[in-house]
C-alpha positions as CSV (number, residue, x, y, z in Angstrom):
1,M,-15.9,49.1,43.3
2,V,-14.1,48.1,40.0
3,P,-11.5,50.6,39.8
4,D,-11.9,52.1,36.0
5,P,-8.3,51.1,34.1
6,L,-8.8,54.4,32.3
7,S,-9.1,56.2,34.7
8,G,-6.0,58.4,35.2
9,V,-5.4,58.1,31.5
10,L,-8.3,59.5,29.6
11,P,-11.1,62.1,30.3
12,A,-14.2,61.3,31.5
13,Y,-15.3,61.8,27.6
14,G,-12.7,59.3,26.3
15,R,-13.6,56.9,29.4
16,H,-17.2,56.7,27.3
17,M,-16.4,56.8,24.0
18,A,-13.3,53.9,24.5
19,R,-16.3,52.2,25.5
20,S,-17.0,51.5,21.4
21,P,-15.1,49.5,18.6
22,S,-14.3,53.1,16.5
23,S,-12.2,54.3,19.2
24,P,-8.8,53.3,19.2
25,A,-8.8,53.5,23.1
26,F,-11.2,50.5,23.0
27,W,-8.2,48.3,21.4
28,R,-6.0,48.1,24.5
29,S,-3.4,46.0,23.1
30,P,0.2,46.8,23.6
31,V,1.1,44.4,20.8
32,R,-0.6,46.2,18.7
33,G,1.4,48.9,15.8
34,P,3.0,49.3,12.7
35,W,5.7,47.1,13.3
36,F,3.7,43.8,14.3
37,T,1.7,44.9,11.3
38,S,4.4,44.9,9.0
39,V,6.0,42.1,9.6
40,L,3.2,39.7,9.1
41,G,2.1,41.6,6.2
42,V,5.4,41.0,3.9
43,V,5.3,37.1,5.2
44,L,1.7,37.0,4.2
45,L,2.7,39.0,0.5
46,V,5.5,36.1,-0.2
47,G,3.4,33.8,0.8
48,I,-0.4,34.4,-0.7
49,T,1.6,35.0,-3.9
50,V,3.1,31.9,-4.1
51,L,-0.5,30.6,-3.5
52,F,-2.0,32.5,-5.7
53,V,0.3,31.2,-8.5
54,T,0.4,27.7,-7.3
55,G,-3.8,27.9,-7.2
56,L,-3.7,28.8,-10.7
57,L,-1.7,26.5,-12.0
58,S,-3.4,23.3,-10.0
59,Y,-6.4,25.1,-11.7
60,A,-4.2,24.5,-15.0
61,S,-3.7,21.2,-14.2
62,Y,-7.1,19.8,-15.2
63,N,-6.8,21.3,-19.0
64,P,-10.9,23.1,-18.2
65,D,-10.4,24.4,-21.8
66,L,-11.5,20.5,-23.0
67,S,-15.4,21.8,-22.6
68,P,-17.7,21.2,-21.3
69,V,-16.2,17.9,-19.6
70,N,-13.5,19.3,-17.7
71,D,-14.3,23.2,-17.1
72,K,-16.4,23.5,-13.9
73,T,-16.0,27.2,-14.3
74,P,-17.8,28.0,-18.1
75,D,-18.3,31.7,-17.3
76,K,-14.4,32.2,-16.2
77,G,-14.1,35.0,-19.3
78,V,-10.7,36.1,-19.2
79,L,-10.1,35.1,-16.0
80,G,-8.8,31.8,-17.9
81,F,-6.4,34.0,-20.3
82,Y,-3.0,32.0,-19.2
83,L,-4.5,28.8,-20.0
84,F,-2.2,26.2,-21.2
85,S,-2.2,22.3,-22.2
86,W,-0.9,20.5,-19.2
87,P,2.4,19.1,-19.3
88,T,3.6,15.5,-18.4
89,D,6.9,16.6,-17.8
90,P,8.1,16.1,-15.1
91,P,6.0,13.6,-14.1
92,W,5.9,14.7,-10.3
93,L,4.6,18.5,-11.7
94,Y,1.2,18.3,-10.4
95,R,2.6,16.5,-7.1
96,L,5.0,19.5,-6.1
97,N,2.7,22.2,-7.1
98,Q,-0.2,20.9,-5.2
99,G,2.3,20.1,-2.0
100,V,3.6,23.3,-1.3
101,H,-0.2,25.0,-2.3
102,V,-2.3,23.0,0.4
103,T,1.0,23.1,3.3
104,L,1.9,25.9,2.8
105,G,-1.7,27.5,2.8
106,I,-2.2,25.8,6.3
107,A,0.7,26.7,7.7
108,L,0.3,30.8,6.8
109,I,-3.9,30.4,9.0
110,P,-1.5,31.9,12.1
111,V,-0.3,34.6,9.9
112,L,-3.6,35.2,8.7
113,L,-5.5,35.1,11.7
114,A,-2.8,37.1,13.5
115,K,-2.5,40.2,11.0
116,L,-6.5,40.3,11.1
117,W,-6.1,40.4,14.6
118,S,-3.6,43.4,14.5
119,V,-5.7,45.1,12.0
120,V,-9.0,45.0,13.2
121,P,-9.0,48.8,14.8
122,K,-9.4,50.0,10.8
123,L,-12.3,48.3,10.5
124,F,-13.9,49.7,13.0
125,A,-12.7,53.1,12.1
126,L,-14.6,56.4,12.2
127,P,-15.0,58.4,9.4
128,P,-15.3,55.4,6.9
129,A,-13.0,57.4,4.3
130,R,-10.8,60.6,5.0
131,S,-9.9,60.3,1.3
132,L,-10.6,58.8,-2.0
133,A,-7.1,56.7,-1.4
134,H,-8.5,56.2,2.3
135,A,-11.9,54.8,0.7
136,L,-9.7,52.2,-1.8
137,E,-8.0,51.0,1.0
138,R,-10.7,50.7,3.6
139,I,-12.6,48.7,0.8
140,S,-10.1,46.8,-0.5
141,L,-9.1,45.5,2.8
142,L,-13.0,44.7,3.6
143,L,-12.4,42.6,0.2
144,L,-9.1,41.2,1.7
145,V,-10.5,40.1,5.2
146,G,-13.9,38.6,3.6
147,G,-11.9,36.9,0.6
148,A,-9.1,35.2,3.3
149,L,-11.6,33.8,5.5
150,F,-13.5,32.5,1.9
151,E,-10.1,30.6,0.3
152,F,-8.7,29.9,3.8
153,V,-11.8,28.4,5.1
154,T,-13.2,26.7,1.7
155,G,-9.5,25.2,0.8
156,V,-9.6,23.6,4.6
157,L,-12.8,22.0,4.3
158,N,-11.4,20.3,1.1
159,V,-8.3,19.3,2.5
160,Q,-9.9,17.6,5.0
161,L,-13.1,16.3,2.7
162,D,-15.8,18.3,4.5
163,Y,-18.2,20.1,1.8
164,L,-19.9,21.4,4.2
165,F,-20.1,24.7,1.5
166,P,-22.9,24.9,-0.8
167,G,-21.8,24.5,-4.4
168,S,-18.7,23.2,-6.1
169,F,-15.8,23.7,-4.3
170,Y,-14.1,24.1,-7.8
171,P,-15.7,27.6,-8.7
172,L,-16.5,28.8,-5.6
173,H,-12.4,28.6,-4.5
174,F,-11.4,29.7,-8.4
175,Y,-13.8,33.1,-8.3
176,G,-13.1,33.4,-4.8
177,A,-9.4,33.4,-5.5
178,W,-10.0,36.2,-8.0
179,V,-11.8,38.3,-5.9
180,F,-9.4,38.2,-2.5
181,F,-6.1,38.6,-4.9
182,A,-7.5,41.2,-6.6
183,A,-8.3,42.8,-3.1
184,F,-5.1,41.7,-1.7
185,V,-3.3,43.1,-4.9
186,T,-5.0,46.6,-4.4
187,H,-3.8,46.8,-0.3
188,A,-0.4,45.5,-1.2
189,V,-0.4,48.7,-3.6
190,L,-1.5,50.8,-1.1
191,R,0.4,49.6,1.9
192,V,3.9,48.1,1.1
193,P,5.8,51.3,0.8
194,T,4.8,52.1,4.7
195,A,5.2,48.9,5.7
196,V,8.9,48.8,4.1
197,R,9.7,52.0,5.9
198,N,8.3,50.2,9.3
199,L,10.8,47.8,9.1
200,R,13.6,49.9,8.2
201,G,12.5,52.4,11.0
202,L,13.1,49.1,13.2
203,R,16.2,49.1,13.0
204,D,16.7,53.3,13.9
205,E,13.9,52.0,17.2
206,G,15.9,49.1,18.0
207,R,19.5,51.2,18.5
208,L,17.2,53.5,20.6
209,R,15.4,51.1,22.9
210,E,17.8,48.5,23.3
211,E,16.9,45.8,25.0
212,D,13.3,47.2,25.8
213,P,11.1,45.5,23.2
214,L,8.3,46.6,24.2
215,R,8.5,50.3,24.2
216,G,6.2,51.6,21.9
217,D,7.0,53.0,19.1
218,A,8.4,56.1,18.9
219,S,7.0,57.9,15.6
220,P,4.7,55.7,14.4
221,R,4.1,56.0,10.3
222,G,0.9,55.4,8.7
223,G,0.3,53.2,11.4
224,E,-1.5,55.8,14.1
225,E,-4.7,53.7,15.0
226,L,-2.8,50.9,15.5
227,V,-1.8,51.9,18.5
228,S,-3.1,52.3,21.9
229,P,-3.6,55.3,23.5
230,A,-3.7,53.5,26.7
231,P,-2.5,50.1,26.4
232,A,-3.1,47.6,29.1
233,E,0.3,46.3,30.9
234,P,2.8,43.8,28.3
235,T,2.1,40.4,29.1
236,V,4.2,39.4,25.9
237,S,6.7,41.4,24.0
238,R,5.9,42.0,20.0
239,R,8.6,39.5,19.5
240,G,7.5,36.9,22.0
241,A,4.2,37.5,20.0
242,L,5.9,36.7,16.6
243,W,7.9,33.8,17.5
244,F,4.0,32.2,19.1
245,V,2.5,33.1,15.4
246,G,5.8,31.2,14.3
247,G,5.3,28.4,15.8
248,G,2.3,28.1,15.3
249,S,3.1,28.1,11.5
250,L,5.9,25.4,11.7
251,L,3.2,23.3,14.2
252,L,1.2,23.2,11.7
253,F,3.6,22.3,8.8
254,G,5.0,19.6,11.1
255,T,1.7,17.8,10.9
256,T,0.6,18.3,7.8
257,V,4.0,17.8,5.0
258,G,3.9,14.2,6.0
259,Q,0.7,13.8,3.8
260,N,2.9,14.6,0.8
261,F,5.6,11.4,1.3
262,D,5.0,7.6,2.0
263,G,6.8,6.0,5.3
264,P,7.7,6.9,8.6
265,L,7.5,10.8,8.1
266,R,3.7,10.1,7.1
267,A,2.3,9.2,10.2
268,T,3.1,12.9,11.0
269,A,0.4,14.0,9.5
270,V,-2.3,13.9,12.1
271,L,-3.9,17.1,11.0
272,A,-4.6,15.3,6.5
273,P,-7.3,12.6,6.4
274,H,-4.7,10.8,3.6
275,G,-1.8,11.4,7.0
276,G,-1.6,9.8,10.1
277,S,-3.0,6.3,9.2
278,E,-2.1,2.7,8.0
279,P,-3.0,2.5,4.5
280,G,-2.3,-1.1,5.4
281,S,0.7,-3.2,3.4
282,G,1.3,-5.1,0.3
283,P,1.3,-4.0,-3.5
284,A,-2.0,-2.3,-2.5
285,G,-1.1,-0.7,1.0
286,F,-0.6,2.9,-0.6
287,Q,-3.1,5.2,0.5
288,I,-6.7,5.7,-2.3
289,N,-9.2,9.3,-1.9
290,K,-12.7,7.0,-3.0
291,T,-13.3,3.1,-2.4
292,A,-15.6,1.5,-4.5
293,A,-18.1,1.4,-2.5
294,S,-18.3,4.9,-1.5
295,R,-19.2,5.3,-5.5
296,G,-21.4,2.5,-6.2
297,I,-18.9,0.4,-8.4
298,T,-20.2,-3.3,-7.6
299,A,-18.6,-7.2,-7.1
300,A,-21.3,-8.0,-10.0
301,E,-20.6,-4.9,-12.7
302,T,-16.6,-5.2,-12.6
303,S,-16.4,-9.5,-13.0
304,E,-14.6,-11.2,-15.8
305,E,-17.6,-12.3,-17.2
306,A,-19.9,-8.0,-16.7
307,W,-17.2,-6.0,-17.6
308,R,-15.5,-5.0,-21.1
309,L,-14.2,-1.4,-22.1
310,V,-15.4,0.0,-25.3
311,V,-13.0,2.4,-27.1
312,E,-15.0,4.3,-30.1
313,G,-12.8,6.4,-32.4
314,R,-13.2,7.7,-35.9
315,G,-12.4,3.7,-37.2
316,G,-15.1,1.8,-35.4
317,T,-15.8,0.7,-31.6
318,V,-13.7,-1.6,-29.9
319,R,-15.2,-3.7,-27.1
320,L,-12.1,-5.6,-25.0
321,S,-12.4,-8.0,-22.4
322,R,-9.8,-8.0,-19.2
323,E,-8.4,-10.9,-20.6
324,E,-8.5,-9.7,-24.0
325,L,-6.3,-6.2,-22.7
326,L,-3.7,-9.0,-21.4
327,G,-3.6,-10.0,-24.9
328,L,-2.2,-6.2,-25.7
329,S,1.3,-5.2,-25.3
330,L,1.6,-4.4,-21.8
331,H,4.2,-2.0,-21.0
332,S,4.9,-0.1,-17.3
333,S,5.3,3.2,-15.4
334,A,6.8,4.4,-12.4
335,L,4.2,7.0,-11.1
336,P,2.8,8.7,-8.2
337,I,-0.7,9.9,-7.3
338,A,-1.4,13.4,-6.3
339,C,-4.6,14.7,-5.5
340,V,-5.9,18.4,-5.4
341,E,-6.2,17.7,-1.4
342,G,-2.3,17.6,-1.1
343,W,-1.5,14.3,-0.2
344,S,0.6,11.9,-2.5
345,T,2.7,8.4,-2.7
346,S,5.6,8.5,-4.2
347,D,5.8,6.1,-7.3
348,Q,4.0,3.2,-7.6
349,W,4.5,0.2,-10.4
350,W,1.8,0.3,-13.1
351,R,1.6,-2.2,-15.9
352,G,-1.4,-1.9,-18.5
353,V,-1.6,-0.7,-21.9
354,R,-0.4,2.5,-23.0
355,L,-3.5,5.0,-23.9
356,R,-1.8,5.8,-27.9
357,D,-2.0,1.7,-28.6
358,L,-6.0,2.2,-27.3
359,A,-5.9,5.1,-29.8
360,A,-4.4,3.0,-32.3
361,L,-7.1,0.0,-31.8
362,V,-9.9,2.8,-33.5
363,G,-8.2,4.0,-36.4
364,Y,-5.4,6.8,-34.9
365,E,-1.8,6.6,-35.0
366,A,0.3,6.8,-32.0
367,D,2.3,9.6,-32.5
368,A,-0.7,11.3,-33.8
369,A,-3.0,10.2,-31.1
370,P,-5.8,13.0,-30.1
371,D,-7.9,13.6,-26.8
372,V,-10.2,11.3,-25.3
373,L,-12.9,11.2,-23.0
374,V,-12.8,8.5,-20.0
375,E,-16.1,7.5,-18.5
376,S,-16.0,5.4,-15.2
377,L,-18.3,2.2,-13.5
378,Q,-19.1,5.3,-11.2
379,R,-22.5,6.5,-10.2
380,R,-21.6,9.0,-7.2
381,G,-19.1,12.1,-7.3
382,A,-17.1,14.5,-9.1
383,F,-15.7,13.5,-12.2
384,R,-17.4,10.5,-13.9
385,R,-16.3,11.7,-16.9
386,A,-12.7,13.2,-17.5
387,A,-10.8,14.0,-20.7
388,L,-7.5,14.4,-21.5
389,R,-5.4,16.4,-23.8
390,D,-3.5,14.8,-27.1
391,N,0.0,15.2,-25.6
392,Q,-1.0,13.5,-22.2
393,V,-2.4,10.0,-24.5
394,R,0.7,10.4,-26.7
395,D,2.8,10.2,-23.5
396,S,4.5,6.6,-23.6
397,R,3.9,6.3,-19.8
398,S,0.4,7.2,-19.9
399,L,-1.4,3.9,-19.8
400,L,-4.8,2.0,-18.8
401,A,-3.0,0.1,-16.5
402,L,-4.4,-3.3,-15.2
403,F,-1.3,-4.1,-12.5
404,V,0.5,-2.0,-9.6
405,N,3.3,-3.1,-7.9
406,G,3.0,-6.5,-9.6
407,E,-0.5,-7.4,-8.5
408,P,-4.2,-7.1,-10.3
409,L,-5.5,-3.7,-9.1
410,T,-7.7,-3.9,-6.3
411,P,-11.3,-2.9,-6.4
412,D,-10.5,0.5,-4.7
413,H,-7.3,1.2,-6.5
414,G,-9.9,0.6,-9.8
415,Y,-10.4,-2.5,-10.8
416,P,-10.8,-4.2,-13.5
417,A,-8.9,-1.0,-15.3
418,R,-7.7,2.7,-14.5
419,I,-6.3,5.4,-16.2
420,I,-2.9,6.4,-14.7
421,V,-1.1,9.9,-16.7
422,P,2.5,11.4,-15.9
423,A,2.0,14.9,-13.4
424,A,-1.5,14.6,-14.3
425,P,-4.6,15.2,-10.8
426,G,-6.2,12.2,-8.9
427,V,-9.4,13.0,-10.7
428,L,-7.9,12.5,-13.7
429,N,-6.7,9.0,-13.1
430,T,-10.4,7.9,-13.9
431,K,-10.6,4.5,-11.7
432,W,-13.2,1.7,-13.2
433,V,-13.1,2.7,-16.6
434,A,-15.9,1.8,-18.7
435,R,-15.9,3.8,-22.2
436,M,-13.3,5.5,-23.8
437,T,-14.0,8.3,-26.6
438,F,-11.2,9.7,-28.5
439,G,-11.6,12.5,-30.9
440,D,-11.5,16.2,-30.5
441,L,-12.8,17.7,-27.7
């Protein structure tokens, strides 16, 4: 007969109740405790706040108030209170913002999982509510856990280009972020004072236990339900567990961050779809997100004979072949490409016609060029139509690009013509442009 590990520790009634997840004795890890949970909580408090802010900025970069073209969340209401016209300076702004958002989000996954593991006894604790404050904490905890899993899972799937979730990523992630962050703030307000006391107590307990990191919390402060009354034999110290979690985060960071760079460092991004693989060599040897074939673009419709750019505005309509575009004044810009999935390229040299010069062809002064609606030849996928703000159109670096790095665009990079705008998300740098309509949107 296998001996009962709780015999001699709990009375018979307690041993019976310990088989229920609602009993503190069911959870026997000696690592759980208020200090371990507090350390993870403080890391997440900082990390998730950065994720939320960079996520809001990423959403603003799409200029969603250009409704209904760019607006994927038409019912956002007051949640769009902070929206502003996305700037074009510095030109690497979106690259930095989205690189931080995605890389930090992936690196925090081990911390999040460890935090959820550390507080799982609270999810089963009875009674469900001992007071109003306790009820609010339990509700916020449920929304926090559900919201965190939803946001991290959908974010990782989007980074991996696996759109397994129902509906569009943009509204799901946007509304989910607000629900999650509301629960996060509520939970933080209720728990941060306790977490601070726990961390302060670390110094006092450290002096008492000196070289014994496995010593239990002498006087748990607000985390009694996390400390097992019948802990199992320890296999790792709490500090060791934190090192393990931190090592997992560093591993994910090291295998993701390279997708934000070119050269040898990109090869280290083995967990990113645009890292670790060789994009090719030559002037067009840099990453792409969607190929011409995947978007239904054929060689026949992009040929010199068939393709025409239609430019419309208050002064009428102009149809231009690629040869006619080459006859206009051409300019160059060194700009990166950065996408919502977190990957980016370094500056590429683009050459083409300024957007504000195209606006001038249909009746607008260059320094008074309005918003523009850009339409692509592509038949599949999101952002077949995208709008740019007037400040983006007026920037002298914003081009309808015909060349990159001294060579004509390749089909996968948007031949015959594509948009390139400083600091704009990759999806707004429309490829295979067919029509541009200038005017207030």
